[in-house]
Z-matrix of the N, CA and C atoms (Angstrom, degrees):
N
C 1 1.458
C 2 1.521 1 108.06
N 3 1.331 2 117.89 1 135.68
C 4 1.473 3 119.70 2 -179.82
C 5 1.522 4 111.14 3 -59.15
N 6 1.320 5 114.28 4 153.05
C 7 1.467 6 120.49 5 -176.38
C 8 1.527 7 111.90 6 -62.93
N 9 1.354 8 118.29 7 -35.40
C 10 1.464 9 121.36 8 -178.98
C 11 1.525 10 110.82 9 -63.97
N 12 1.332 11 116.64 10 -39.67
C 13 1.463 12 119.45 11 178.42
C 14 1.514 13 111.53 12 -69.28
N 15 1.319 14 115.93 13 -33.28
C 16 1.464 15 118.83 14 177.32
C 17 1.517 16 111.24 15 -64.11
N 18 1.333 17 115.60 16 -36.94
C 19 1.455 18 118.63 17 179.80
C 20 1.522 19 112.02 18 -67.03
N 21 1.321 20 116.86 19 -32.72
C 22 1.458 21 120.48 20 -178.36
C 23 1.525 22 112.68 21 -87.99
N 24 1.345 23 115.62 22 -10.36
C 25 1.458 24 119.10 23 -176.36
C 26 1.522 25 110.65 24 -69.57
N 27 1.336 26 114.89 25 131.69
C 28 1.457 27 119.10 26 178.72
C 29 1.523 28 109.45 27 -78.94
N 30 1.268 29 114.44 28 161.39
C 31 1.461 30 118.61 29 176.84
C 32 1.515 31 111.62 30 102.48
N 33 1.283 32 115.50 31 -156.15
C 34 1.463 33 120.16 32 -176.10
C 35 1.513 34 109.26 33 -119.86
N 36 1.321 35 115.46 34 161.83
C 37 1.465 36 121.42 35 174.99
C 38 1.517 37 107.73 36 -96.10
N 39 1.314 38 115.75 37 161.05
C 40 1.462 39 117.14 38 -179.37
C 41 1.531 40 113.25 39 -60.13
N 42 1.339 41 117.51 40 -27.81
C 43 1.466 42 119.06 41 -175.74
C 44 1.514 43 112.55 42 -96.36
N 45 1.313 44 118.44 43 -12.09
C 46 1.456 45 121.29 44 -178.81
C 47 1.527 46 109.62 45 -121.05
N 48 1.290 47 116.69 46 145.65
C 49 1.456 48 120.63 47 178.02
C 50 1.519 49 111.63 48 -96.57
N 51 1.310 50 117.25 49 -3.20
C 52 1.473 51 122.88 50 -177.03
C 53 1.536 52 109.40 51 -103.39
N 54 1.354 53 120.26 52 140.57
C 55 1.477 54 121.11 53 178.85
C 56 1.529 55 111.06 54 -62.27
N 57 1.349 56 115.31 55 150.46
C 58 1.465 57 120.26 56 177.94
C 59 1.521 58 111.39 57 -66.20
N 60 1.335 59 116.42 58 -42.15
C 61 1.463 60 120.94 59 -179.60
C 62 1.518 61 109.00 60 -121.03
N 63 1.314 62 114.74 61 134.76
C 64 1.461 63 120.15 62 178.61
C 65 1.525 64 109.04 63 -84.77
N 66 1.308 65 117.19 64 167.02
C 67 1.459 66 122.78 65 -177.62
C 68 1.526 67 111.30 66 -56.85
N 69 1.300 68 118.19 67 -42.04
C 70 1.466 69 121.94 68 179.57
C 71 1.511 70 112.35 69 -62.76
N 72 1.335 71 115.82 70 -36.80
C 73 1.463 72 119.25 71 178.06
C 74 1.523 73 110.95 72 -68.73
N 75 1.350 74 116.91 73 -39.85
C 76 1.460 75 120.49 74 175.92
C 77 1.516 76 110.95 75 -61.27
N 78 1.326 77 115.79 76 -40.65
C 79 1.467 78 120.36 77 178.39
C 80 1.524 79 109.99 78 -63.71
N 81 1.319 80 117.64 79 -40.69
C 82 1.471 81 121.46 80 177.87
C 83 1.525 82 111.16 81 -62.41
N 84 1.328 83 116.24 82 -45.32
C 85 1.477 84 120.42 83 179.42
C 86 1.532 85 109.54 84 -63.04
N 87 1.319 86 117.01 85 -44.97
C 88 1.470 87 120.40 86 179.25
C 89 1.520 88 110.84 87 -62.05
N 90 1.327 89 117.14 88 -41.17
C 91 1.470 90 120.59 89 179.20
C 92 1.520 91 111.00 90 -63.45
N 93 1.319 92 117.03 91 -39.92
C 94 1.476 93 120.37 92 179.11
C 95 1.530 94 109.98 93 -65.01
N 96 1.334 95 116.49 94 -46.84
C 97 1.467 96 120.35 95 -178.75
C 98 1.532 97 110.39 96 -64.07
N 99 1.329 98 116.73 97 -47.34
C 100 1.463 99 120.63 98 -179.52
C 101 1.526 100 110.08 99 -64.57
N 102 1.328 101 117.19 100 -40.47
C 103 1.464 102 121.00 101 178.95
C 104 1.519 103 112.18 102 -62.22
N 105 1.338 104 116.19 103 -44.72
C 106 1.469 105 119.81 104 178.33
C 107 1.533 106 110.86 105 -64.50
N 108 1.317 107 116.15 106 -43.85
C 109 1.457 108 120.28 107 178.82
C 110 1.525 109 110.75 108 -61.96
N 111 1.322 110 116.55 109 -44.17
C 112 1.468 111 120.59 110 178.63
C 113 1.526 112 110.79 111 -62.61
N 114 1.324 113 117.41 112 -40.53
C 115 1.465 114 121.01 113 179.68
C 116 1.528 115 111.11 114 -64.00
N 117 1.328 116 116.77 115 -43.81
C 118 1.466 117 120.73 116 179.60
C 119 1.523 118 110.42 117 -65.15
N 120 1.325 119 117.07 118 -45.99
C 121 1.467 120 120.13 119 -179.89
C 122 1.525 121 111.57 120 -64.50
N 123 1.316 122 117.14 121 -38.64
C 124 1.467 123 120.98 122 177.24
C 125 1.517 124 110.64 123 -63.71
N 126 1.328 125 116.93 124 -43.08
C 127 1.463 126 120.94 125 179.33
C 128 1.527 127 110.65 126 -63.22
N 129 1.323 128 117.25 127 -42.44
C 130 1.467 129 120.83 128 178.13
C 131 1.527 130 110.90 129 -63.83
N 132 1.329 131 117.10 130 -40.19
C 133 1.459 132 121.56 131 178.12
C 134 1.524 133 110.80 132 -63.33
N 135 1.342 134 116.67 133 -43.81
C 136 1.474 135 121.51 134 178.84
C 137 1.527 136 110.41 135 -63.27
N 138 1.329 137 117.25 136 -44.37
C 139 1.464 138 120.86 137 -179.89
C 140 1.529 139 111.16 138 -62.70
N 141 1.335 140 116.85 139 -40.44
C 142 1.463 141 119.81 140 179.01
C 143 1.520 142 110.45 141 -64.59
N 144 1.326 143 117.96 142 -44.28
C 145 1.467 144 121.17 143 178.12
C 146 1.529 145 110.85 144 -60.78
N 147 1.339 146 116.69 145 -41.23
C 148 1.467 147 120.18 146 179.00
C 149 1.527 148 110.60 147 -64.72
N 150 1.326 149 116.65 148 -41.42
C 151 1.468 150 120.46 149 -179.63
C 152 1.533 151 110.38 150 -64.18
N 153 1.327 152 117.11 151 -43.34
C 154 1.464 153 121.04 152 178.32
C 155 1.523 154 109.81 153 -62.77
N 156 1.335 155 117.39 154 -43.85
C 157 1.470 156 120.48 155 179.37
C 158 1.532 157 110.83 156 -63.43
N 159 1.331 158 117.22 157 -41.15
C 160 1.464 159 120.19 158 178.16
C 161 1.522 160 111.15 159 -62.17
N 162 1.325 161 117.72 160 -39.48
C 163 1.463 162 120.62 161 177.71
C 164 1.528 163 110.40 162 -64.75
N 165 1.319 164 116.77 163 -42.59
C 166 1.465 165 120.44 164 178.29
C 167 1.522 166 110.52 165 -63.83
N 168 1.327 167 116.76 166 -41.64
C 169 1.468 168 120.15 167 178.95
C 170 1.525 169 111.07 168 -65.21
N 171 1.335 170 117.25 169 -36.69
C 172 1.463 171 120.34 170 177.43
C 173 1.531 172 110.22 171 -61.91
N 174 1.337 173 116.08 172 -49.74
C 175 1.464 174 120.25 173 -178.82
C 176 1.527 175 110.10 174 -62.56
N 177 1.325 176 116.36 175 -48.49
C 178 1.462 177 121.12 176 -178.30
C 179 1.538 178 110.53 177 -62.80
N 180 1.314 179 116.82 178 -47.80
C 181 1.470 180 120.78 179 -179.41
C 182 1.519 181 112.24 180 -62.66
N 183 1.320 182 116.86 181 -40.24
C 184 1.464 183 120.59 182 179.01
C 185 1.521 184 110.73 183 -65.27
N 186 1.327 185 116.40 184 -46.82
C 187 1.465 186 119.42 185 179.98
C 188 1.521 187 111.66 186 -65.27
N 189 1.327 188 116.81 187 -39.11
C 190 1.471 189 119.76 188 178.36
C 191 1.527 190 110.83 189 -65.75
N 192 1.318 191 116.80 190 -45.40
C 193 1.464 192 119.24 191 -175.20
C 194 1.525 193 112.87 192 -72.38
N 195 1.324 194 117.04 193 -23.12
C 196 1.466 195 120.52 194 -178.17
C 197 1.527 196 112.49 195 -113.45
N 198 1.330 197 117.95 196 18.62
C 199 1.465 198 120.60 197 -174.43
C 200 1.521 199 113.58 198 -65.12
N 201 1.305 200 118.17 199 -12.87
C 202 1.463 201 121.06 200 176.52
C 203 1.532 202 111.56 201 -96.16
N 204 1.324 203 117.50 202 -5.07
C 205 1.469 204 121.29 203 -177.41
C 206 1.521 205 109.96 204 -130.18
N 207 1.299 206 116.64 205 76.12
C 208 1.457 207 122.79 206 -174.35
C 209 1.526 208 113.69 207 -63.58
N 210 1.303 209 118.60 208 -22.98
C 211 1.470 210 119.78 209 -177.75
C 212 1.522 211 112.26 210 -88.70
N 213 1.310 212 117.79 211 -4.20
C 214 1.462 213 120.69 212 178.71
C 215 1.524 214 109.38 213 -62.02
N 216 1.323 215 116.72 214 136.56
C 217 1.469 216 121.48 215 -175.49
C 218 1.529 217 111.89 216 -58.60
N 219 1.320 218 118.63 217 -37.17
C 220 1.461 219 120.50 218 179.71
C 221 1.528 220 111.84 219 -71.09
N 222 1.326 221 116.70 220 -33.17
C 223 1.462 222 120.15 221 175.28
C 224 1.532 223 109.98 222 -63.51
N 225 1.319 224 115.93 223 -46.87
C 226 1.463 225 121.05 224 179.94
C 227 1.531 226 109.94 225 -61.79
N 228 1.327 227 117.10 226 -44.35
C 229 1.464 228 121.42 227 179.53
C 230 1.526 229 110.46 228 -60.23
N 231 1.321 230 116.93 229 -45.18
C 232 1.469 231 120.99 230 -179.98
C 233 1.529 232 110.97 231 -65.44
N 234 1.342 233 117.71 232 -40.07
C 235 1.465 234 120.26 233 177.69
C 236 1.526 235 110.85 234 -61.04
N 237 1.316 236 116.37 235 -38.98
C 238 1.462 237 120.05 236 179.98
C 239 1.527 238 112.55 237 -72.91
N 240 1.319 239 116.88 238 -17.01
C 241 1.460 240 122.61 239 -177.76
C 242 1.534 241 112.11 240 -92.98
N 243 1.332 242 117.53 241 -10.36
C 244 1.471 243 121.62 242 -176.27
C 245 1.521 244 111.47 243 -57.28
N 246 1.328 245 117.66 244 -48.57
C 247 1.464 246 120.55 245 -176.71
C 248 1.529 247 112.35 246 -62.45
N 249 1.309 248 117.21 247 -31.27
C 250 1.463 249 120.70 248 179.85
C 251 1.528 250 110.69 249 -75.64
N 252 1.305 251 116.33 250 -51.13
C 253 1.461 252 120.98 251 -173.57
C 254 1.527 253 112.13 252 -73.45
N 255 1.318 254 117.02 253 -36.26
C 256 1.462 255 121.15 254 -179.29
C 257 1.535 256 110.49 255 -103.88
N 258 1.326 257 116.96 256 35.38
C 259 1.463 258 120.39 257 -175.30
C 260 1.524 259 113.52 258 -63.04
N 261 1.322 260 118.77 259 -22.96
C 262 1.468 261 121.12 260 179.25
C 263 1.538 262 112.35 261 -91.74
N 264 1.326 263 117.70 262 -6.48
C 265 1.466 264 121.98 263 -179.66
C 266 1.528 265 108.70 264 -103.70
N 267 1.317 266 115.73 265 88.36
C 268 1.463 267 121.89 266 -175.70
C 269 1.530 268 112.17 267 -59.05
N 270 1.320 269 117.14 268 -37.93
C 271 1.474 270 120.12 269 -178.74
C 272 1.530 271 110.56 270 -62.34
N 273 1.328 272 117.61 271 -40.07
C 274 1.471 273 121.48 272 178.58
C 275 1.527 274 109.64 273 -65.98
N 276 1.328 275 116.44 274 -47.22
C 277 1.466 276 119.76 275 -179.75
C 278 1.526 277 111.55 276 -63.24
N 279 1.331 278 116.98 277 -39.98
C 280 1.469 279 120.07 278 178.33
C 281 1.526 280 111.49 279 -64.18
N 282 1.328 281 116.97 280 -40.34
C 283 1.476 282 120.64 281 179.37
C 284 1.528 283 109.65 282 -66.36
N 285 1.326 284 117.64 283 -39.54
C 286 1.465 285 121.06 284 177.54
C 287 1.534 286 109.79 285 -62.76
N 288 1.321 287 116.91 286 -41.73
C 289 1.466 288 120.79 287 179.55
C 290 1.525 289 110.63 288 -60.87
N 291 1.322 290 117.23 289 -45.14
C 292 1.470 291 121.19 290 178.28
C 293 1.527 292 109.95 291 -61.08
N 294 1.321 293 116.55 292 -43.69
C 295 1.468 294 121.26 293 178.73
C 296 1.530 295 110.76 294 -61.21
N 297 1.320 296 116.88 295 -47.72
C 298 1.462 297 120.39 296 -177.91
C 299 1.535 298 111.12 297 -64.49
N 300 1.320 299 117.04 298 -37.81
C 301 1.470 300 119.85 299 176.86
C 302 1.525 301 110.55 300 -66.56
N 303 1.328 302 116.33 301 -35.50
C 304 1.463 303 120.08 302 -179.41
C 305 1.534 304 111.68 303 -67.17
N 306 1.324 305 117.22 304 -41.14
C 307 1.472 306 119.62 305 -175.91
C 308 1.525 307 113.42 306 -89.97
N 309 1.333 308 117.42 307 -5.21
C 310 1.468 309 120.12 308 179.69
C 311 1.524 310 109.89 309 -62.21
N 312 1.331 311 115.50 310 140.02
C 313 1.466 312 120.82 311 178.63
C 314 1.521 313 109.35 312 -65.89
N 315 1.327 314 115.41 313 125.36
C 316 1.467 315 120.91 314 179.41
C 317 1.526 316 108.60 315 -115.92
N 318 1.314 317 115.26 316 118.12
C 319 1.466 318 121.00 317 -177.84
C 320 1.531 319 109.96 318 -83.98
N 321 1.324 320 114.53 319 133.49
C 322 1.471 321 120.84 320 176.30
C 323 1.522 322 109.29 321 -83.34
N 324 1.328 323 115.72 322 171.70
C 325 1.466 324 121.03 323 179.25
C 326 1.520 325 112.21 324 -61.27
N 327 1.350 326 117.68 325 -31.37
C 328 1.468 327 120.81 326 -178.40
C 329 1.531 328 112.79 327 -83.18
N 330 1.333 329 117.67 328 3.06
C 331 1.465 330 120.94 329 178.17
C 332 1.510 331 114.37 330 95.00
N 333 1.319 332 117.01 331 -14.86
C 334 1.464 333 119.65 332 177.76
C 335 1.533 334 109.21 333 -80.59
N 336 1.312 335 114.69 334 172.50
C 337 1.463 336 119.78 335 -179.15
C 338 1.528 337 110.74 336 -109.69
N 339 1.324 338 115.51 337 145.29
C 340 1.463 339 120.29 338 175.16
C 341 1.526 340 108.92 339 -69.00
N 342 1.319 341 115.22 340 144.15
C 343 1.459 342 119.20 341 175.68
C 344 1.523 343 109.07 342 -75.49
N 345 1.309 344 115.46 343 141.59
C 346 1.468 345 121.05 344 178.92
C 347 1.522 346 108.20 345 -85.19
N 348 1.310 347 116.51 346 136.64
C 349 1.462 348 122.33 347 173.45
C 350 1.526 349 106.57 348 -80.49
N 351 1.340 350 115.78 349 93.19
C 352 1.467 351 120.64 350 -173.84
C 353 1.523 352 112.29 351 -71.04
N 354 1.324 353 117.79 352 -24.13
C 355 1.457 354 119.40 353 175.61
C 356 1.528 355 109.73 354 -66.79
N 357 1.318 356 116.75 355 -43.02
C 358 1.469 357 121.13 356 176.25
C 359 1.527 358 110.29 357 -65.14
N 360 1.327 359 116.94 358 -40.04
C 361 1.465 360 120.69 359 177.70
C 362 1.528 361 110.79 360 -60.78
N 363 1.341 362 116.58 361 -41.34
C 364 1.470 363 120.38 362 178.07
C 365 1.531 364 110.89 363 -64.01
N 366 1.344 365 116.28 364 -36.56
C 367 1.468 366 120.13 365 175.03
C 368 1.525 367 111.06 366 -62.00
N 369 1.311 368 115.73 367 -47.32
C 370 1.467 369 120.31 368 -179.07
C 371 1.529 370 111.20 369 -62.63
N 372 1.338 371 116.68 370 -42.12
C 373 1.459 372 119.98 371 177.46
C 374 1.529 373 110.34 372 -62.33
N 375 1.323 374 116.92 373 -45.38
C 376 1.467 375 120.54 374 -179.70
C 377 1.524 376 110.96 375 -62.86
N 378 1.325 377 117.56 376 -38.23
C 379 1.463 378 120.30 377 177.33
C 380 1.527 379 110.91 378 -64.97
N 381 1.335 380 116.80 379 -40.22
C 382 1.459 381 120.48 380 177.69
C 383 1.525 382 110.53 381 -65.00
N 384 1.327 383 116.59 382 -44.29
C 385 1.465 384 120.30 383 179.04
C 386 1.524 385 111.19 384 -64.35
N 387 1.325 386 117.08 385 -35.10
C 388 1.458 387 121.50 386 175.95
C 389 1.534 388 110.24 387 -61.21
N 390 1.337 389 116.84 388 -46.72
C 391 1.469 390 120.90 389 178.38
C 392 1.527 391 111.25 390 -62.26
N 393 1.326 392 116.47 391 -43.45
C 394 1.461 393 120.69 392 179.38
C 395 1.526 394 110.49 393 -63.23
N 396 1.326 395 115.53 394 -44.61
C 397 1.462 396 120.24 395 -179.06
C 398 1.513 397 112.36 396 -62.18
N 399 1.317 398 116.69 397 -41.63
C 400 1.469 399 119.74 398 178.88
C 401 1.523 400 110.60 399 -63.21
N 402 1.322 401 117.01 400 -38.30
C 403 1.458 402 120.53 401 178.84
C 404 1.540 403 110.51 402 -64.99
N 405 1.326 404 116.72 403 -28.20
C 406 1.466 405 121.76 404 -179.67
C 407 1.529 406 112.92 405 -95.24
N 408 1.325 407 117.10 406 -1.98
C 409 1.460 408 120.21 407 177.72
C 410 1.519 409 114.97 408 96.77
N 411 1.339 410 118.40 409 11.77
C 412 1.462 411 121.84 410 177.67
C 413 1.527 412 109.37 411 -94.87
N 414 1.321 413 115.77 412 147.22
C 415 1.467 414 120.59 413 -174.93
C 416 1.533 415 111.74 414 -116.56
N 417 1.326 416 118.11 415 56.37
C 418 1.457 417 121.60 416 176.12
C 419 1.526 418 108.42 417 -98.66
N 420 1.313 419 115.89 418 139.46
C 421 1.461 420 120.29 419 172.64
C 422 1.524 421 108.26 420 -86.51
N 423 1.327 422 116.94 421 152.70
C 424 1.468 423 118.57 422 -176.03
C 425 1.525 424 111.94 423 -64.21
N 426 1.331 425 118.37 424 -30.07
C 427 1.471 426 118.87 425 177.56
C 428 1.526 427 110.63 426 -67.69
N 429 1.313 428 117.16 427 -37.70
C 430 1.473 429 120.52 428 176.71
C 431 1.525 430 110.44 429 -64.86
N 432 1.321 431 116.41 430 -42.12
C 433 1.468 432 120.50 431 179.78
C 434 1.530 433 109.73 432 -62.11
N 435 1.316 434 116.51 433 -45.07
C 436 1.466 435 120.79 434 -177.13
C 437 1.531 436 111.84 435 -67.03
N 438 1.324 437 116.93 436 -40.89
C 439 1.453 438 120.55 437 -171.14
C 440 1.527 439 114.62 438 -87.54
N 441 1.312 440 118.73 439 -8.96
C 442 1.468 441 119.13 440 -175.65
C 443 1.520 442 113.62 441 -109.18
N 444 1.326 443 118.16 442 10.36
C 445 1.462 444 119.88 443 177.32
C 446 1.528 445 109.05 444 -66.19
N 447 1.314 446 116.69 445 134.53
C 448 1.459 447 121.75 446 -177.75
C 449 1.523 448 109.40 447 -106.85
N 450 1.326 449 115.21 448 122.34
C 451 1.464 450 121.71 449 177.88
C 452 1.518 451 107.21 450 -148.32
N 453 1.337 452 117.62 451 97.15
C 454 1.469 453 120.78 452 -176.91
C 455 1.534 454 112.25 453 -59.74
N 456 1.319 455 115.95 454 147.73
C 457 1.469 456 122.37 455 178.88
C 458 1.531 457 109.75 456 -56.97
N 459 1.314 458 117.00 457 -38.32
C 460 1.465 459 120.32 458 179.78
C 461 1.529 460 111.34 459 -60.80
N 462 1.311 461 117.92 460 -36.30
C 463 1.469 462 120.19 461 177.13
C 464 1.520 463 110.33 462 -65.24
N 465 1.327 464 116.95 463 -40.29
C 466 1.463 465 120.76 464 177.62
C 467 1.520 466 111.24 465 -61.87
N 468 1.321 467 116.62 466 -44.10
C 469 1.471 468 120.75 467 178.54
C 470 1.527 469 110.65 468 -63.97
N 471 1.326 470 116.32 469 -42.97
C 472 1.467 471 120.90 470 179.35
C 473 1.528 472 110.46 471 -62.39
N 474 1.326 473 117.49 472 -42.78
C 475 1.467 474 121.01 473 178.02
C 476 1.518 475 110.93 474 -62.68
N 477 1.339 476 117.75 475 -42.02
C 478 1.462 477 121.17 476 178.92
C 479 1.523 478 110.97 477 -64.34
N 480 1.339 479 116.63 478 -44.92
C 481 1.468 480 120.47 479 179.14
C 482 1.527 481 111.34 480 -63.30
N 483 1.308 482 116.66 481 -40.61
C 484 1.463 483 120.85 482 178.76
C 485 1.523 484 110.29 483 -62.01
N 486 1.317 485 117.05 484 -44.83
C 487 1.457 486 121.16 485 178.88
C 488 1.532 487 110.83 486 -63.42
N 489 1.321 488 116.77 487 -44.44
C 490 1.474 489 120.77 488 178.74
C 491 1.521 490 110.60 489 -61.31
N 492 1.312 491 117.49 490 -45.10
C 493 1.467 492 121.86 491 179.66
C 494 1.530 493 110.64 492 -61.27
N 495 1.309 494 117.30 493 -42.87
C 496 1.462 495 120.60 494 178.73
C 497 1.528 496 111.27 495 -64.08
N 498 1.333 497 116.44 496 -44.53
C 499 1.467 498 119.87 497 -179.43
C 500 1.521 499 110.66 498 -62.43
N 501 1.338 500 117.68 499 -43.45
C 502 1.466 501 120.88 500 -179.91
C 503 1.517 502 111.28 501 -68.68
N 504 1.309 503 117.02 502 -38.18
C 505 1.466 504 120.53 503 177.32
C 506 1.518 505 111.56 504 -63.00
N 507 1.316 506 116.54 505 -42.18
C 508 1.465 507 120.54 506 178.45
C 509 1.531 508 110.17 507 -66.03
N 510 1.330 509 117.30 508 -39.47
C 511 1.473 510 120.39 509 178.62
C 512 1.524 511 110.54 510 -60.45
N 513 1.338 512 117.26 511 -39.99
C 514 1.470 513 120.95 512 177.75
C 515 1.520 514 110.14 513 -66.72
N 516 1.328 515 116.76 514 -46.80
C 517 1.461 516 120.59 515 -178.21
C 518 1.524 517 112.49 516 -64.37
N 519 1.318 518 117.19 517 -32.12
C 520 1.465 519 120.59 518 179.04
C 521 1.529 520 112.39 519 -85.44
N 522 1.332 521 117.94 520 -3.66
C 523 1.461 522 121.64 521 177.85
C 524 1.514 523 114.07 522 80.34
N 525 1.323 524 118.42 523 14.02
C 526 1.462 525 121.19 524 179.30
C 527 1.524 526 111.45 525 -81.05
N 528 1.303 527 117.68 526 -17.83
C 529 1.469 528 122.08 527 178.37
C 530 1.515 529 108.46 528 -149.17
N 531 1.314 530 114.77 529 162.74
C 532 1.468 531 119.37 530 -179.25
C 533 1.527 532 108.71 531 -112.05
N 534 1.316 533 114.63 532 160.40
C 535 1.462 534 119.86 533 174.92
C 536 1.523 535 106.86 534 -83.29
N 537 1.313 536 115.31 535 125.86
C 538 1.450 537 120.06 536 -179.63
C 539 1.529 538 108.46 537 -94.79
N 540 1.306 539 114.60 538 136.70
C 541 1.455 540 120.61 539 -179.93
C 542 1.531 541 107.35 540 -119.22
N 543 1.318 542 115.59 541 130.65
C 544 1.466 543 120.41 542 178.50
C 545 1.530 544 106.93 543 -116.33
N 546 1.330 545 114.99 544 128.04
C 547 1.454 546 120.51 545 -179.75
C 548 1.542 547 107.66 546 -108.23
N 549 1.287 548 117.13 547 123.73
C 550 1.465 549 122.31 548 175.84
C 551 1.514 550 108.13 549 -103.03
N 552 1.330 551 115.55 550 138.71
C 553 1.463 552 119.76 551 178.87
C 554 1.475 553 113.12 552 -103.01
């Protein structure tokens, strides 16, 4: 048996009638082991809480910063991540569900789609962000969240032009339209 294990072995040795380690020494060893284990487990618990909070802050920050641009890829990604990151906050998940049901495309009997009430959708989003913010320690009211989104008119025009350019480019590539050339003399 290795010498280190012999030192930790309780009881007596064949040549000595006295135990190798006294009760106080065993208590000291146990305290060191338990203390180290507790420290490691506490550190892991703290790191997990920090990681969860960082994920929540990412989702919340992304949704807040892009709340005026719902079609932005990062906004969509963050919306899809809400149920995962806020899985313990039922009120947040329930509000997201109501929002998603509200904006879902609903087909009418004639094949067309109902128009979405985007003002109501913005209210629902602001209410969800309000709940998320309170869970993270922020004190914004949903009306403040809804009314303070910044989206310059120029960005709206640029987004519209980009969409139009893409649609026309695809129409040309698919052969649905031709490129017209005008020659001025």
